[in-house]
C-alpha positions in Angstrom: -13.6 -160.4 -54.5 -14.0 -164.2 -54.6 -11.9 -166.5 -56.6 -14.8 -166.9 -59.1 -14.7 -163.1 -59.7 -11.0 -163.4 -60.4 -11.6 -166.2 -62.8 -14.4 -164.2 -64.7 -12.0 -161.3 -65.0 -9.5 -163.6 -66.6 -12.0 -165.0 -69.1 -12.9 -161.5 -70.2 -9.2 -160.6 -70.2 -9.9 -157.3 -68.5 -8.0 -157.4 -65.3 -7.6 -154.6 -62.8 -4.6 -154.2 -60.6 -6.5 -155.2 -57.5 -7.5 -158.5 -59.2 -3.9 -159.1 -60.2 -2.8 -158.7 -56.6 -5.4 -161.3 -55.6 -4.1 -163.6 -58.3 -0.6 -163.2 -57.0 -1.8 -164.2 -53.5 -3.2 -167.4 -55.1 0.2 -168.0 -56.8 2.0 -167.7 -53.5 -0.3 -170.2 -51.9 0.1 -172.6 -54.8 3.9 -172.5 -54.3 3.8 -173.2 -50.6 6.1 -176.2 -50.0 3.6 -177.9 -47.6 0.1 -177.1 -48.9 0.8 -176.0 -52.5 1.1 -177.9 -55.8 3.6 -180.7 -55.5 6.7 -180.1 -57.8 9.6 -182.4 -58.6 12.4 -182.6 -61.1 11.3 -183.8 -64.5 13.4 -184.9 -67.5 12.8 -182.8 -70.6 14.5 -184.4 -73.6 18.0 -184.8 -72.1 17.8 -181.9 -69.5 16.5 -182.3 -66.0 14.2 -179.4 -65.1 13.8 -178.6 -61.4 10.5 -177.8 -59.7 8.3 -178.9 -62.6 4.5 -179.4 -62.1 1.9 -181.1 -64.2 -1.3 -179.5 -65.5 -3.3 -182.3 -63.9 -1.9 -181.4 -60.4 -2.7 -177.6 -61.0 -6.3 -178.3 -61.9 -6.8 -180.7 -59.0 -5.3 -178.3 -56.5 -7.5 -175.4 -57.7 -10.6 -177.6 -57.6 -9.9 -178.9 -54.0 -8.7 -175.5 -52.6 -11.7 -173.4 -53.8 -14.3 -176.2 -53.9 -15.2 -175.6 -57.6 -15.9 -177.9 -60.5 -13.1 -179.3 -62.7 -14.2 -177.1 -65.6 -14.0 -173.9 -63.4 -10.6 -175.0 -62.1 -9.4 -175.5 -65.7 -10.7 -172.0 -66.7 -8.9 -170.5 -63.7 -5.7 -172.4 -64.6 -5.9 -171.3 -68.2 -6.2 -167.7 -67.0 -3.0 -168.1 -64.9 -1.2 -169.4 -68.0 -2.6 -166.7 -70.3 -1.3 -164.0 -68.0 2.1 -165.6 -67.6 2.0 -166.8 -64.0 2.5 -170.4 -65.1 4.3 -171.3 -68.3 4.4 -174.5 -70.4 7.7 -176.3 -70.9 6.7 -178.1 -74.0 3.9 -176.5 -76.1 4.9 -172.8 -75.8 2.4 -171.5 -78.3 -0.8 -172.7 -76.6 -1.4 -170.6 -73.5 -3.8 -173.0 -71.9 -3.6 -175.5 -69.0 -3.8 -179.1 -70.1 -5.4 -181.4 -67.4 -2.9 -184.2 -68.0 0.8 -184.9 -67.5 2.0 -181.9 -69.6 4.8 -180.1 -67.8 4.6 -176.5 -66.5 6.6 -174.2 -64.1 5.8 -171.2 -62.0 7.0 -168.0 -63.6 9.5 -166.0 -61.6 7.9 -162.9 -59.9 10.2 -160.7 -61.9 8.0 -161.4 -65.0 4.6 -161.2 -63.3 2.2 -158.7 -65.0 1.7 -156.6 -61.9 5.3 -155.5 -62.1 4.2 -153.4 -65.1 7.5 -153.6 -66.9 7.2 -151.6 -70.1 7.2 -154.1 -73.0 9.7 -152.2 -75.2 10.4 -153.0 -78.8 14.1 -152.7 -78.1 14.0 -155.5 -75.5 12.0 -157.7 -77.9 14.6 -157.0 -80.7 17.4 -158.0 -78.3 15.5 -161.2 -77.4 15.0 -162.1 -81.1 18.6 -161.3 -82.0 19.7 -163.6 -79.2 17.4 -166.4 -80.4 18.7 -165.8 -83.9 22.3 -166.3 -82.7 21.3 -169.4 -80.7 19.3 -170.9 -83.5 22.0 -169.9 -86.1 19.6 -167.9 -88.2 16.7 -170.4 -88.1 13.7 -168.7 -86.4 10.1 -169.5 -86.6 8.1 -167.7 -89.4 6.4 -165.2 -87.2 9.6 -164.5 -85.3 11.5 -164.0 -88.5 8.9 -161.5 -89.7 9.1 -159.6 -86.4 12.9 -159.7 -86.6 13.0 -158.3 -90.1 10.4 -155.6 -89.2 12.3 -154.5 -86.1 15.6 -154.5 -88.0 14.1 -152.1 -90.5 12.4 -150.0 -87.9 15.5 -149.8 -85.5 18.2 -149.8 -88.1 19.8 -146.7 -86.5 20.6 -148.6 -83.3 20.8 -152.2 -84.5 24.5 -152.5 -83.7 23.7 -151.8 -80.0 20.9 -154.4 -80.1 23.2 -157.1 -81.6 25.9 -156.2 -79.0 23.5 -156.6 -76.1 22.2 -159.9 -77.6 25.8 -161.3 -77.9 26.6 -160.3 -74.3 23.4 -161.9 -72.9 24.1 -165.0 -75.0 27.6 -165.2 -73.7 26.4 -164.8 -70.1 23.8 -167.5 -70.6 26.4 -170.0 -71.7 28.2 -169.6 -68.4 25.2 -170.9 -66.5 24.6 -174.6 -65.7 22.6 -176.4 -68.3 19.4 -176.8 -66.2 19.5 -173.2 -65.1 20.0 -172.1 -68.7 17.1 -174.2 -69.9 14.8 -172.7 -67.2 15.8 -169.1 -67.9 15.2 -169.6 -71.6 11.8 -171.1 -71.0 10.9 -168.2 -68.6 12.0 -165.5 -71.1 10.3 -167.2 -74.0 7.0 -167.6 -72.0 7.2 -163.9 -71.2 7.4 -162.9 -74.8 4.8 -165.4 -76.0 2.4 -163.6 -73.6 3.3 -160.1 -74.6 4.2 -160.8 -78.3 1.9 -163.7 -79.1 2.3 -165.7 -82.4 -0.5 -165.3 -85.0 -3.6 -167.2 -84.0 -2.8 -167.2 -80.3 -5.4 -165.6 -78.0 -3.6 -162.8 -76.3 -4.6 -161.8 -72.8 -2.4 -158.7 -73.2 -4.0 -157.6 -76.5 -5.4 -154.4 -74.9 -2.9 -154.1 -72.1 -3.5 -154.5 -68.3 -5.5 -151.3 -68.1 -7.9 -151.9 -71.0 -11.0 -150.8 -68.9 -9.4 -147.3 -68.5 -7.8 -144.8 -70.7 -4.7 -146.5 -72.2 -2.9 -143.2 -72.4 -3.5 -142.2 -68.8 -0.8 -142.6 -66.2 -3.1 -143.0 -63.2 -6.0 -145.4 -62.9 -9.2 -144.2 -61.3 -12.9 -145.0 -61.6 -13.5 -141.5 -63.0 -10.9 -141.9 -65.7 -12.6 -145.2 -66.7 -15.9 -143.4 -67.1 -14.3 -140.6 -69.1 -12.6 -143.0 -71.5 -15.9 -144.9 -72.1 -17.6 -141.6 -72.9 -14.8 -140.5 -75.2 -14.7 -143.8 -77.0 -18.3 -143.3 -78.2 -17.9 -139.6 -78.6 -21.0 -138.7 -76.7 -21.3 -136.8 -73.4 -23.5 -137.9 -70.6 -27.0 -136.4 -71.1 -30.4 -136.6 -69.5 -32.8 -139.4 -70.6 -35.3 -136.8 -71.9 -32.7 -135.2 -74.2 -31.7 -138.7 -75.4 -35.3 -139.6 -76.2 -35.8 -136.3 -78.0 -32.7 -136.9 -80.1 -33.9 -140.5 -80.9 -37.4 -139.1 -82.0 -35.7 -136.5 -84.1 -33.5 -139.1 -85.8 -36.5 -141.4 -86.4 -38.5 -138.6 -88.0 -35.6 -137.5 -90.2 -34.6 -141.0 -91.4 -38.1 -142.4 -91.6 -38.5 -142.2 -95.3 -35.0 -143.6 -95.8 -35.8 -146.9 -94.1 -37.1 -149.4 -96.7 -38.9 -151.3 -93.8 -40.9 -148.2 -92.8 -41.5 -146.4 -96.1 -41.7 -147.3 -99.7 -38.4 -147.4 -101.5 -37.6 -146.8 -105.2 -37.7 -148.4 -107.6 -39.2 -151.3 -105.6 -38.8 -153.0 -102.3 -36.6 -156.1 -103.0 -37.9 -157.9 -99.9 -41.4 -158.0 -101.4 -40.8 -158.0 -105.2 -37.5 -159.9 -105.5 -36.4 -157.1 -107.8 -32.6 -156.4 -107.2 -32.5 -153.0 -108.8 -32.6 -151.3 -105.4 -29.4 -153.2 -104.4 -27.7 -152.4 -107.7 -28.4 -148.7 -107.4 -27.1 -148.6 -103.8 -23.9 -150.6 -104.1 -21.0 -149.4 -102.1 -19.1 -147.6 -104.9 -21.5 -146.8 -107.7 -20.6 -144.1 -110.1 -23.8 -142.1 -109.7 -25.7 -142.3 -106.4 -29.4 -141.9 -105.9 -31.0 -138.7 -104.6 -32.1 -140.3 -101.4 -28.5 -141.5 -100.7 -27.1 -138.0 -101.3 -29.7 -136.5 -99.1 -28.5 -138.7 -96.2 -25.1 -137.1 -96.4 -26.6 -133.8 -95.3 -28.0 -135.3 -92.1 -24.7 -135.4 -90.3 -21.0 -135.7 -90.8 -21.1 -139.3 -89.4 -23.7 -140.3 -92.1 -21.3 -139.0 -94.8 -18.3 -140.9 -93.5 -20.3 -144.1 -93.0 -21.1 -144.3 -96.7 -18.1 -145.4 -98.9 -19.5 -143.4 -101.9 -19.9 -140.3 -99.7 -16.3 -140.6 -98.5 -15.1 -140.8 -102.1 -17.0 -137.6 -102.8 -15.7 -135.9 -99.7 -12.1 -137.1 -100.5 -12.4 -135.4 -103.9 -13.4 -132.1 -102.2 -10.5 -132.3 -99.7 -8.1 -133.1 -102.5 -9.0 -129.8 -104.1 -8.5 -128.0 -100.8 -5.1 -129.7 -100.3 -6.2 -131.3 -97.0 -6.8 -134.9 -98.1 -4.4 -136.2 -95.4 -7.1 -135.6 -92.7 -9.5 -138.1 -94.2 -6.7 -140.5 -95.0 -5.6 -140.4 -91.3 -9.1 -141.0 -90.1 -9.5 -144.0 -92.4 -6.1 -145.4 -91.2 -7.2 -145.1 -87.6 -10.4 -147.0 -88.4 -8.3 -149.7 -90.1 -6.1 -150.0 -87.0 -9.1 -150.1 -84.7 -11.1 -152.8 -86.5 -8.2 -154.8 -88.0 -6.6 -158.0 -86.8 -4.3 -158.1 -83.8 -1.5 -159.7 -85.8 -1.1 -156.6 -87.9 -1.7 -154.0 -85.1 2.0 -153.1 -84.5 2.8 -152.8 -88.2 -0.2 -150.6 -88.9 0.6 -148.3 -85.9 4.2 -147.8 -87.1 3.0 -147.1 -90.6 0.5 -144.5 -89.4 3.2 -142.9 -87.3 5.7 -142.7 -90.2 3.0 -141.5 -92.7 1.1 -138.9 -90.6 2.8 -138.1 -87.3 6.6 -138.3 -87.6 8.7 -135.2 -88.3 8.9 -134.7 -92.1 6.1 -137.2 -92.7 4.8 -137.2 -96.3 1.2 -136.6 -95.2 1.8 -134.8 -91.9 -1.4 -133.8 -90.0 -1.9 -130.7 -88.0 -2.9 -131.5 -84.4 -2.2 -129.7 -81.1 0.9 -130.4 -79.1 -0.8 -132.1 -76.2 -2.7 -134.6 -78.4 0.5 -135.3 -80.4 2.4 -135.9 -77.1 -0.2 -138.3 -75.8 -0.4 -140.1 -79.2 3.3 -140.5 -79.7 3.7 -141.8 -76.1 0.9 -144.3 -76.6 2.6 -145.6 -79.8 5.4 -147.0 -77.7 3.0 -149.7 -76.7 0.4 -149.8 -79.5 -3.1 -151.1 -79.1 -6.3 -150.7 -81.1 -7.4 -147.4 -79.5 -4.0 -145.7 -79.2 -4.9 -143.2 -81.9 -8.4 -142.3 -80.5 -7.3 -138.9 -79.2 -5.8 -137.8 -82.5 -8.6 -139.4 -84.5 -11.2 -137.5 -82.5 -9.3 -134.2 -83.0 -9.2 -134.7 -86.8 -12.8 -135.8 -86.9 -14.0 -132.6 -85.1 -11.7 -130.5 -87.3 -13.3 -131.9 -90.4 -16.8 -131.7 -89.0 -16.6 -128.1 -87.9 -14.6 -126.8 -90.8 -14.5 -129.0 -94.0 -18.0 -130.5 -93.8 -19.8 -127.2 -93.9 -17.8 -126.0 -96.9 -18.3 -129.3 -98.6 -22.1 -129.0 -98.5 -21.7 -125.6 -100.2 -19.0 -126.7 -102.7 -19.4 -127.3 -106.4 -18.3 -130.9 -105.8 -21.4 -131.7 -103.7 -23.8 -129.6 -105.8 -22.6 -131.4 -109.0 -23.1 -134.8 -107.3 -26.5 -133.7 -106.1 -27.4 -132.6 -109.6 -26.3 -135.8 -111.2 -28.0 -138.0 -108.6 -30.7 -140.2 -110.1 -34.3 -140.6 -108.9 -35.4 -144.0 -110.2 -39.0 -144.5 -111.3 -41.2 -146.9 -109.4 -41.4 -150.4 -110.8 -45.0 -151.8 -110.7 -45.7 -155.4 -110.4 -49.0 -157.2 -110.7 -50.3 -159.6 -108.1 -49.6 -162.6 -110.4 -46.0 -161.5 -110.9 -45.5 -161.2 -107.2 -47.0 -164.7 -106.6 -44.8 -166.1 -109.4 -41.7 -164.6 -107.8 -42.7 -166.0 -104.4 -43.0 -169.5 -105.9 -39.5 -169.2 -107.4 -37.8 -168.5 -104.0 -35.4 -171.0 -102.7 -33.4 -171.1 -99.5 -30.1 -169.4 -99.8 -26.9 -171.6 -99.8 -25.1 -171.8 -96.5 -21.9 -169.6 -96.4 -20.0 -172.7 -95.3 -21.0 -174.5 -98.5 -20.2 -171.4 -100.6 -16.7 -171.2 -99.1 -16.2 -175.0 -99.7 -17.2 -174.6 -103.3 -14.8 -171.7 -103.8 -12.0 -173.8 -102.4 -12.8 -176.7 -104.6 -13.0 -174.3 -107.6 -9.6 -172.8 -106.8 -8.1 -176.2 -106.4 -9.5 -177.4 -109.7 -8.2 -174.3 -111.5 -4.8 -174.8 -109.9 -4.6 -178.4 -111.1 -5.9 -177.7 -114.6 -3.7 -174.6 -115.1 -0.3 -174.5 -116.8 2.7 -175.6 -114.7 5.9 -173.5 -114.6 8.6 -176.1 -114.9 11.3 -173.7 -113.8 9.6 -173.2 -110.4 9.1 -176.9 -109.9 12.8 -177.6 -110.7 13.9 -174.8 -108.3 11.8 -176.2 -105.5 13.2 -179.7 -106.1 16.8 -178.5 -106.1 16.2 -176.5 -102.8 14.6 -179.6 -101.3 17.6 -181.7 -102.1 19.9 -179.2 -100.3 17.9 -179.4 -97.1 19.6 -181.4 -94.3 17.4 -184.3 -93.2 16.4 -184.3 -89.5 18.4 -186.6 -87.1 16.9 -190.0 -86.5 15.5 -190.5 -83.1 
């Protein structure tokens, strides 16, 4: 594999162990005293940092060594920073290489990703507790939120965590000042990579083995293929079978597609009549007959419709099994949510559905439970896939069939409306066409909403007690030292 292949893997943030070994070979070459990147002591504030390098030197060395353009060298350098092989000494939050005089250092091999040290929450809690001691209780906002969450989550062993943090802090004070500054930067860079602040692009968002089953211990090409098949919940089939299934789906859903068949009461793309949209809103009280008919096509069609899920939830509530659908929805929320809330949501799912004595405990087999609980030690978006698939198949094979025969579905089917067709003359259609105007850009709409909120905030009543409280707190703040 060439250096460009390594760079492309870094840009997609989907490394394999072989790629990481090649990257480490590049790192060893960069640190060669004779042919590598030139390093020298640099003064950072009042501390002299040994063996510091500049971003400009890194980019230049990569461009000369591999005969690539400066942009490609910058992309490769950014990959090295994003995976923690090189760390910044000044702007810790931005995991990019700056092609200027910004200072960097090579990370110690102990913290290299290929070491595959488990990123434990206990270690992170010790690190935050140590920073809390050093900073005298003044952490950054995201660190304070993580600290509070871990304190609540690990309350049963918090005394041990604080004891370890104090011992590490005491040992650190015995080092020389430059060594202490270097170690602090190394440790902080490691946690910025593995526990990134909100808004930071994380190379470790899916873990080092994202292309394979995250819950598997060994990495093989076959396990990669199996995980891909499981993720889309479809086995590998012949092309003739796939084409037959596609034809069957097209015939079944033909009359439900407003672009292929007439829709009631009228086609809004032709008549500009919005009644069709109003009748098919996400959570209408009474759905249309065509919409209810789609729920009978497959269990996936039922779950994809918010109104259908509400109806199915009502049925499960009467059968005292509503936790199954709630767990499936929680897994979807974790899978498609933001990376910043991933750990919090995973812990909440565990405490609500999987822990012993959980308020909404779900019934899954022991092997699936073991795999899921093991994966939750290092949560990612797809950590609950095995349990979610188990619950999905359980509802599909058991609850879905009974739902279609239940009074709940039959009552909804009976109450469903079949709207009459709206008829428009040619002159009315032409008049509607003349009234059409280009829609407003979403950017302009958001800007107008911000201006409206700002206007309402300035015109609304002012709580004088809050203003005085903020002013009093501001007066208590210690001003920053003059430079």
